[in-house]
VOPAGU-2260 file (C-alpha; in pm, 1 decimal, decimal comma):
REM VOPAGU-2260
SITE   aa  ch    i         X         Y         Z
SITE  UNK   A    0   16129,1    4155,1   10933,8
SITE  UNK   A    1   15915,8    3841,5   10862,9
SITE  UNK   A    2   15627,4    3689,8   11041,1
SITE  UNK   A    3   15623,3    3316,6   11011,8
SITE  UNK   A    4   15283,5    3137,8   10979,3
SITE  UNK   A    5   15255,6    2783,0   10984,5
SITE  UNK   A    6   14964,4    2588,7   10829,3
SITE  UNK   A    7   14941,2    2887,0   10574,9
SITE  UNK   A    8   14756,4    2665,1   10335,1
SITE  UNK   A    9   14496,6    2580,7   10604,5
SITE  UNK   A   10   14159,6    2740,7   10682,4
SITE  UNK   A   11   14258,9    2969,7   10958,5
SITE  UNK   A   12   14634,5    3000,9   10856,4
SITE  UNK   A   13   14543,5    3125,9   10513,4
SITE  UNK   A   14   14299,4    3394,8   10666,4
SITE  UNK   A   15   14552,9    3501,2   10920,9
SITE  UNK   A   16   14819,6    3533,0   10653,5
SITE  UNK   A   17   14588,4    3754,7   10433,2
SITE  UNK   A   18   14521,5    3965,0   10749,0
SITE  UNK   A   19   14902,1    4020,6   10817,8
SITE  UNK   A   20   14962,9    4104,7   10452,7
SITE  UNK   A   21   14688,6    4358,6   10461,8
SITE  UNK   A   22   14880,6    4529,2   10747,2
SITE  UNK   A   23   15196,3    4534,2   10535,9
SITE  UNK   A   24   15380,5    4249,4   10700,9
SITE  UNK   A   25   15609,5    4011,7   10514,9
SITE  UNK   A   26   15481,9    3662,2   10570,1
SITE  UNK   A   27   15667,9    3332,3   10529,7
SITE  UNK   A   28   15420,9    3058,7   10527,1
SITE  UNK   A   29   15517,5    2695,8   10614,4
SITE  UNK   A   30   15288,6    2406,8   10516,3
SITE  UNK   A   31   15338,7    2058,7   10373,0
SITE  UNK   A   32   14995,3    2051,5   10202,4
SITE  UNK   A   33   14931,7    1701,7   10317,3
SITE  UNK   A   34   14629,9    1502,1   10196,0
SITE  UNK   A   35   14414,3    1502,6   10514,9
SITE  UNK   A   36   14150,1    1659,0   10284,3
SITE  UNK   A   37   14155,0    1776,6    9928,6
SITE  UNK   A   38   14490,1    1932,0    9847,1
SITE  UNK   A   39   14307,0    2113,1    9576,6
SITE  UNK   A   40   14143,8    2339,0    9828,9
SITE  UNK   A   41   14462,6    2403,2    9996,2
SITE  UNK   A   42   14629,5    2481,7    9677,6
SITE  UNK   A   43   14357,2    2731,6    9590,8
SITE  UNK   A   44   14405,2    2919,5    9919,2
SITE  UNK   A   45   14782,0    2925,0    9842,4
SITE  UNK   A   46   14731,3    3057,8    9498,1
SITE  UNK   A   47   14552,0    3352,1    9638,8
SITE  UNK   A   48   14840,7    3419,4    9877,5
SITE  UNK   A   49   15102,0    3371,4    9618,8
SITE  UNK   A   50   14947,6    3652,5    9414,6
SITE  UNK   A   51   15005,7    3895,5    9693,5
SITE  UNK   A   52   15343,0    4084,5    9739,5
SITE  UNK   A   53   15511,1    4006,3   10061,0
SITE  UNK   A   54   15417,9    3612,3   10086,3
SITE  UNK   A   55   15651,2    3345,4   10042,9
SITE  UNK   A   56   15581,0    2976,7   10101,1
SITE  UNK   A   57   15809,4    2703,4   10243,2
SITE  UNK   A   58   15660,8    2351,6   10176,3
SITE  UNK   A   59   15777,6    2176,0   10485,8
SITE  UNK   A   60   15638,9    1952,9   10758,4
SITE  UNK   A   61   15669,4    2131,7   11098,3
SITE  UNK   A   62   15799,2    1808,1   11241,1
SITE  UNK   A   63   16092,5    1811,5   11017,4
SITE  UNK   A   64   16380,8    1960,1   11224,1
SITE  UNK   A   65   16609,2    2028,4   10936,0
SITE  UNK   A   66   16352,3    2190,2   10712,6
SITE  UNK   A   67   16215,6    2399,1   10995,9
SITE  UNK   A   68   16560,4    2518,8   11105,0
SITE  UNK   A   69   16647,3    2609,5   10727,0
SITE  UNK   A   70   16316,8    2811,4   10703,9
SITE  UNK   A   71   16393,0    3008,6   11020,5
SITE  UNK   A   72   16739,9    3083,4   10904,4
SITE  UNK   A   73   16621,7    3201,0   10565,2
SITE  UNK   A   74   16352,9    3428,7   10710,1
SITE  UNK   A   75   16564,0    3596,9   10965,2
SITE  UNK   A   76   16522,0    3855,7   11116,9
SITE  UNK   A   77   16193,0    3727,1   11242,9
SITE  UNK   A   78   15919,5    3955,6   11404,0
SITE  UNK   A   79   15720,3    3668,1   11551,6
SITE  UNK   A   80   15558,4    3315,9   11469,6
SITE  UNK   A   81   15194,4    3229,4   11448,3
SITE  UNK   A   82   15197,7    2848,3   11474,1
SITE  UNK   A   83   14878,5    2702,1   11337,5
SITE  UNK   A   84   14983,0    2384,0   11157,5
SITE  UNK   A   85   14849,0    2071,7   11314,4
SITE  UNK   A   86   14691,7    1737,9   11249,8
SITE  UNK   A   87   14322,6    1839,1   11311,4
SITE  UNK   A   88   14007,0    1631,1   11371,6
SITE  UNK   A   89   13883,8    1458,2   11690,1
SITE  UNK   A   90   13748,5    1142,3   11523,3
SITE  UNK   A   91   14033,8    1099,4   11287,3
SITE  UNK   A   92   14271,0    1074,7   11589,0
SITE  UNK   A   93   14109,4     757,3   11678,1
SITE  UNK   A   94   14207,1     612,6   11335,9
SITE  UNK   A   95   14563,7     751,3   11266,7
SITE  UNK   A   96   14721,5     844,3   11616,5
SITE  UNK   A   97   15078,9     855,7   11495,6
SITE  UNK   A   98   15004,7    1154,6   11268,5
SITE  UNK   A   99   14879,9    1347,1   11569,9
SITE  UNK   A  100   15193,9    1265,4   11779,5
SITE  UNK   A  101   15416,9    1355,5   11473,1
SITE  UNK   A  102   15242,8    1680,3   11381,3
SITE  UNK   A  103   15115,4    1811,0   11705,7
SITE  UNK   A  104   15379,2    1708,0   11952,6
SITE  UNK   A  105   15701,6    1676,6   11761,9
SITE  UNK   A  106   15592,6    1973,1   11539,8
SITE  UNK   A  107   15541,4    2191,4   11861,9
SITE  UNK   A  108   15887,2    2093,8   11999,2
SITE  UNK   A  109   16047,8    2153,5   11663,1
SITE  UNK   A  110   15889,0    2497,1   11635,9
SITE  UNK   A  111   15990,0    2594,9   11991,8
SITE  UNK   A  112   16352,4    2484,0   11939,3
SITE  UNK   A  113   16366,3    2701,6   11619,7
SITE  UNK   A  114   16214,4    2997,4   11833,2
SITE  UNK   A  115   16484,7    2973,9   12091,7
SITE  UNK   A  116   16761,0    2958,1   11832,2
SITE  UNK   A  117   16634,2    3211,5   11570,0
SITE  UNK   A  118   16380,8    3430,6   11727,3
SITE  UNK   A  119   16488,3    3475,1   12093,2
SITE  UNK   A  120   16248,9    3721,6   12281,6
SITE  UNK   A  121   15992,4    3709,3   11984,9
SITE  UNK   A  122   15638,0    3633,8   12027,7
SITE  UNK   A  123   15517,7    3262,2   11964,9
SITE  UNK   A  124   15138,0    3247,8   11924,0
SITE  UNK   A  125   15009,8    2885,6   11886,4
SITE  UNK   A  126   14667,9    2710,2   11825,1
SITE  UNK   A  127   14521,5    2506,7   12100,6
SITE  UNK   A  128   14160,1    2387,8   12098,2
SITE  UNK   A  129   13841,6    2389,0   12291,6
SITE  UNK   A  130   13872,0    2006,9   12279,7
SITE  UNK   A  131   14108,4    2041,6   12581,5
SITE  UNK   A  132   13811,0    2091,4   12800,0
SITE  UNK   A  133   13712,9    1720,4   12744,2
SITE  UNK   A  134   13451,2    1588,6   12978,6
SITE  UNK   A  135   13415,5    1925,0   13182,4
SITE  UNK   A  136   13053,7    1988,4   13269,5
SITE  UNK   A  137   13087,4    2347,3   13407,7
SITE  UNK   A  138   12977,4    2597,3   13141,3
SITE  UNK   A  139   13095,4    2823,5   12996,8
SITE  UNK   A  140   13451,6    2677,1   12970,6
SITE  UNK   A  141   13695,6    2903,0   13135,2
SITE  UNK   A  142   14080,7    2911,1   13090,3
SITE  UNK   A  143   14076,0    2873,1   13485,2
SITE  UNK   A  144   13893,4    2536,2   13451,7
SITE  UNK   A  145   14089,8    2210,6   13515,8
SITE  UNK   A  146   14162,3    2044,6   13180,3
SITE  UNK   A  147   14299,6    1704,8   13281,4
SITE  UNK   A  148   14034,3    1480,1   13128,6
SITE  UNK   A  149   14082,3    1483,0   12755,4
SITE  UNK   A  150   13839,1    1235,8   12574,8
SITE  UNK   A  151   14040,5    1223,1   12246,5
SITE  UNK   A  152   14391,4    1191,5   12146,2
SITE  UNK   A  153   14374,5    1505,5   11966,8
SITE  UNK   A  154   14266,1    1683,5   12279,7
SITE  UNK   A  155   14548,7    1527,9   12466,8
SITE  UNK   A  156   14800,6    1644,2   12208,3
SITE  UNK   A  157   14667,6    2002,6   12220,3
SITE  UNK   A  158   14683,2    2006,4   12600,6
SITE  UNK   A  159   15039,7    1863,8   12585,1
SITE  UNK   A  160   15130,7    2150,9   12344,6
SITE  UNK   A  161   15023,1    2400,9   12618,6
SITE  UNK   A  162   15222,6    2215,3   12883,6
SITE  UNK   A  163   15529,2    2187,3   12650,5
SITE  UNK   A  164   15518,3    2551,9   12569,7
SITE  UNK   A  165   15493,5    2657,1   12932,9
SITE  UNK   A  166   15802,9    2457,1   13012,9
SITE  UNK   A  167   15992,1    2648,3   12728,1
SITE  UNK   A  168   15854,0    2963,9   12862,1
SITE  UNK   A  169   15959,3    2889,6   13209,9
SITE  UNK   A  170   16293,5    2739,8   13159,9
SITE  UNK   A  171   16416,9    2898,2   12831,5
SITE  UNK   A  172   16240,7    3236,5   12837,3
SITE  UNK   A  173   16026,4    3175,2   12520,4
SITE  UNK   A  174   15734,5    3443,1   12503,7
SITE  UNK   A  175   15415,9    3254,6   12418,7
SITE  UNK   A  176   15038,9    3274,5   12393,8
SITE  UNK   A  177   14807,9    2968,5   12337,2
SITE  UNK   A  178   14468,0    3015,2   12185,0
SITE  UNK   A  179   14189,4    2765,4   12225,8
SITE  UNK   A  180   13970,2    2786,9   11920,7
SITE  UNK   A  181   13599,3    2709,7   11944,0
SITE  UNK   A  182   13431,4    2555,2   11624,2
SITE  UNK   A  183   13551,5    2786,7   11346,6
SITE  UNK   A  184   13360,9    2825,1   11035,8
SITE  UNK   A  185   13343,0    3049,2   10727,3
SITE  UNK   A  186   13461,1    3093,9   10373,1
SITE  UNK   A  187   13752,1    2866,3   10275,3
SITE  UNK   A  188   13655,2    2638,5   10554,7
SITE  UNK   A  189   13761,4    2286,2   10603,2
SITE  UNK   A  190   13562,2    2014,6   10421,7
SITE  UNK   A  191   13561,3    1783,1   10733,0
SITE  UNK   A  192   13386,0    2033,2   10934,4
SITE  UNK   A  193   13005,8    2061,8   10974,9
SITE  UNK   A  194   12921,3    2364,2   10762,7
SITE  UNK   A  195   13092,7    2216,6   10461,0
SITE  UNK   A  196   12986,9    1864,3   10521,0
SITE  UNK   A  197   12624,8    1961,9   10558,1
SITE  UNK   A  198   12624,0    2179,2   10247,2
SITE  UNK   A  199   12790,6    1914,0   10041,2
SITE  UNK   A  200   12548,5    1648,5   10155,1
SITE  UNK   A  201   12232,0    1862,4   10119,0
SITE  UNK   A  202   12311,0    1969,1    9763,6
SITE  UNK   A  203   12391,4    1610,9    9671,7
SITE  UNK   A  204   12070,5    1484,8    9823,5
SITE  UNK   A  205   12268,8    1266,3   10063,5
SITE  UNK   A  206   12159,2    1238,4   10425,3
SITE  UNK   A  207   12356,5    1441,5   10690,0
SITE  UNK   A  208   12459,0    1259,5   11010,3
SITE  UNK   A  209   12335,0    1413,7   11333,6
SITE  UNK   A  210   12450,2    1270,0   11648,4
SITE  UNK   A  211   12295,8    1227,2   11994,8
SITE  UNK   A  212   11937,4    1295,2   11856,5
SITE  UNK   A  213   12046,2    1649,6   11767,3
SITE  UNK   A  214   12113,9    1736,5   12122,6
SITE  UNK   A  215   12447,4    1888,6   12044,7
SITE  UNK   A  216   12560,3    2250,2   12095,9
SITE  UNK   A  217   12859,9    2440,2   11978,4
SITE  UNK   A  218   13011,8    2771,8   12029,0
SITE  UNK   A  219   13033,4    2846,3   11644,7
SITE  UNK   A  220   13291,1    3118,6   11572,3
SITE  UNK   A  221   13323,7    3301,0   11248,2
SITE  UNK   A  222   13680,0    3282,9   11102,5
SITE  UNK   A  223   13700,4    3673,1   11083,2
SITE  UNK   A  224   13649,8    3714,4   11451,5
SITE  UNK   A  225   13916,5    3425,3   11521,0
SITE  UNK   A  226   14160,2    3618,0   11295,6
SITE  UNK   A  227   14097,5    3935,3   11478,0
SITE  UNK   A  228   14176,0    3747,8   11807,0
SITE  UNK   A  229   14488,0    3586,0   11672,5
SITE  UNK   A  230   14611,1    3937,2   11558,8
SITE  UNK   A  231   14523,6    4093,3   11886,6
SITE  UNK   A  232   14704,7    3826,2   12075,7
SITE  UNK   A  233   15017,8    3853,7   11846,7
SITE  UNK   A  234   15016,3    4225,0   11908,1
SITE  UNK   A  235   15019,9    4186,7   12283,8
SITE  UNK   A  236   15299,2    3960,9   12409,4
SITE  UNK   A  237   15222,8    3855,7   12774,0
SITE  UNK   A  238   15400,4    4011,5   13056,5
SITE  UNK   A  239   15578,4    3794,1   13323,9
SITE  UNK   A  240   15336,5    3639,5   13555,6
SITE  UNK   A  241   15386,8    3581,6   13928,4
SITE  UNK   A  242   15648,9    3319,8   13852,5
SITE  UNK   A  243   15833,3    3535,3   13590,5
SITE  UNK   A  244   15691,6    3324,8   13307,3
SITE  UNK   A  245   15568,8    3489,0   12994,1
SITE  UNK   A  246   15295,5    3248,9   12867,5
SITE  UNK   A  247   14921,6    3294,9   12863,1
SITE  UNK   A  248   14629,2    3071,1   12730,3
SITE  UNK   A  249   14303,0    3229,9   12606,8
SITE  UNK   A  250   13969,3    3124,7   12469,2
SITE  UNK   A  251   13862,7    3245,8   12128,4
SITE  UNK   A  252   13488,1    3164,1   12080,2
SITE  UNK   A  253   13166,3    3357,9   11993,7
SITE  UNK   A  254   13052,9    3332,9   12367,2
SITE  UNK   A  255   12734,4    3160,1   12248,0
SITE  UNK   A  256   12631,1    2793,7   12255,3
SITE  UNK   A  257   12413,5    2725,2   11965,9
SITE  UNK   A  258   12206,6    2412,0   11901,6
SITE  UNK   A  259   12320,5    2209,5   11602,9
SITE  UNK   A  260   11967,2    2179,9   11466,5
SITE  UNK   A  261   11947,1    2571,3   11454,1
SITE  UNK   A  262   12287,0    2562,6   11260,3
SITE  UNK   A  263   12137,9    2313,1   11015,2
SITE  UNK   A  264   11821,5    2511,8   10976,5
SITE  UNK   A  265   12031,1    2825,1   10858,3
SITE  UNK   A  266   12207,3    2620,8   10604,7
SITE  UNK   A  267   11898,5    2477,1   10462,7
SITE  UNK   A  268   11750,3    2822,0   10433,1
SITE  UNK   A  269   12047,9    2953,3   10256,6
SITE  UNK   A  270   12063,3    2657,7   10016,9
SITE  UNK   A  271   11683,4    2644,1    9967,3
SITE  UNK   A  272   11684,7    2261,5   10037,7
SITE  UNK   A  273   11567,8    2050,2   10314,2
SITE  UNK   A  274   11830,1    1819,8   10464,4
SITE  UNK   A  275   11766,1    1453,0   10504,4
SITE  UNK   A  276   11878,4    1335,3   10852,4
SITE  UNK   A  277   12034,5    1033,1   10962,0
SITE  UNK   A  278   12054,8     978,2   11335,9
SITE  UNK   A  279   12361,2     830,4   11517,0
SITE  UNK   A  280   12469,1     802,6   11885,8
SITE  UNK   A  281   12740,3    1033,0   12025,5
SITE  UNK   A  282   13063,4     949,8   11892,6
SITE  UNK   A  283   13373,1     850,4   12089,7
SITE  UNK   A  284   13588,5    1155,1   12175,2
SITE  UNK   A  285   13294,2    1387,0   12096,6
SITE  UNK   A  286   13126,5    1626,9   12350,3
SITE  UNK   A  287   12764,1    1738,7   12377,6
SITE  UNK   A  288   12828,6    2105,9   12433,2
SITE  UNK   A  289   13097,3    2374,9   12398,3
SITE  UNK   A  290   13065,0    2732,3   12523,1
SITE  UNK   A  291   13351,5    2981,3   12553,3
SITE  UNK   A  292   13394,4    3211,7   12854,3
SITE  UNK   A  293   13595,4    3499,5   12686,8
SITE  UNK   A  294   13630,8    3741,2   12995,4
SITE  UNK   A  295   13999,0    3706,6   12989,5
SITE  UNK   A  296   14028,1    3750,8   12615,0
SITE  UNK   A  297   13799,3    4058,9   12627,8
SITE  UNK   A  298   14004,6    4203,3   12909,4
SITE  UNK   A  299   14356,9    4146,0   12781,0
SITE  UNK   A  300   14302,8    4127,9   12413,9
SITE  UNK   A  301   14023,2    4337,5   12339,7
SITE  UNK   A  302   13863,3    4040,4   12174,2
SITE  UNK   A  303   13509,8    4113,9   12087,0
SITE  UNK   A  304   13342,8    3863,0   11829,0
SITE  UNK   A  305   13078,1    4048,1   11624,6
SITE  UNK   A  306   12940,9    3783,0   11380,4
SITE  UNK   A  307   12629,1    3586,3   11458,8
SITE  UNK   A  308   12536,6    3255,9   11295,4
SITE  UNK   A  309   12263,2    3463,9   11109,9
SITE  UNK   A  310   12531,2    3655,6   10915,9
SITE  UNK   A  311   12813,4    3403,5   10922,4
SITE  UNK   A  312   12618,7    3110,1   10747,4
SITE  UNK   A  313   12510,8    3322,9   10452,9
SITE  UNK   A  314   12864,0    3432,0   10393,8
SITE  UNK   A  315   12986,3    3077,5   10415,1
SITE  UNK   A  316   12720,0    2943,1   10172,9
SITE  UNK   A  317   12786,4    3238,3    9932,2
SITE  UNK   A  318   13150,4    3137,4    9922,1
SITE  UNK   A  319   13074,9    2766,7    9884,6
SITE  UNK   A  320   12835,3    2815,6    9596,6
SITE  UNK   A  321   13102,0    3042,4    9415,5
SITE  UNK   A  322   13388,9    2797,2    9486,9
SITE  UNK   A  323   13196,8    2508,7    9351,8
SITE  UNK   A  324   12988,5    2683,7    9067,8
SITE  UNK   A  325   12660,6    2624,3    9236,3
SITE  UNK   A  326   12373,1    2839,7    9103,1
């Protein structure tokens, strides 16, 4: 039986695929390898996966109904699905909104339709985001908090994915778990995210942009901890709730809110360089602080992140230097 992983060329998706292969699973990766960021990095991730027995790639857009239908039919029998493909990026959603509607909304419906036709009763684990908490001021962010004030289109699409999936669980019996990821970083990370952006700029002598006078906090979560949470969720399909619906949502975060300037200081230390800072105001769609309440994830999934920034940043920088040939 195969496990389908969408977004297999992506940061988290490639790590999840390796972890499943390590367990002896057969993995069918689905990814269109789009050009949102350098395809060379995505192809490098895929090359590592392609070298492993048990991995097969389908190059397809998750919003392409015919392609996804064919991928599910070819992969049968299906053990379950980890749906991580999405158009990412809060700020980019203000520039190219249509890609978010296509990938995040249409893609979610296409995947759910494929689930109910080809993987009835199997577990559908999908990526949501801490961005759904939007303008919430209560900390830490709990899955019990209201999330009806998204402040970016990206956040709105991720919250919509949760609601769409609940409707499939309620009406059509899909078994699903949504995971709200909090600022994931680590080796093979995305070049549009802070750790990669800062390392790039510092080594090139370019200034790094720091918003809101540096008064920014994030629940930075190391990728290995996220992967452990994804697999724990996959292994524990939700039981029916009081409405007989098998759908749950969990936070996956480090359960620490770290100041951005401390994050930068660790990168400076590992690179042996001092960052040049360019200050800018808080950006539209951005929030000042994120902080994950993981009580439910600990209770139900046994989720227990173990990697502090002081360990995660050196691992990321070691990978960055090796990948880019930096001495």
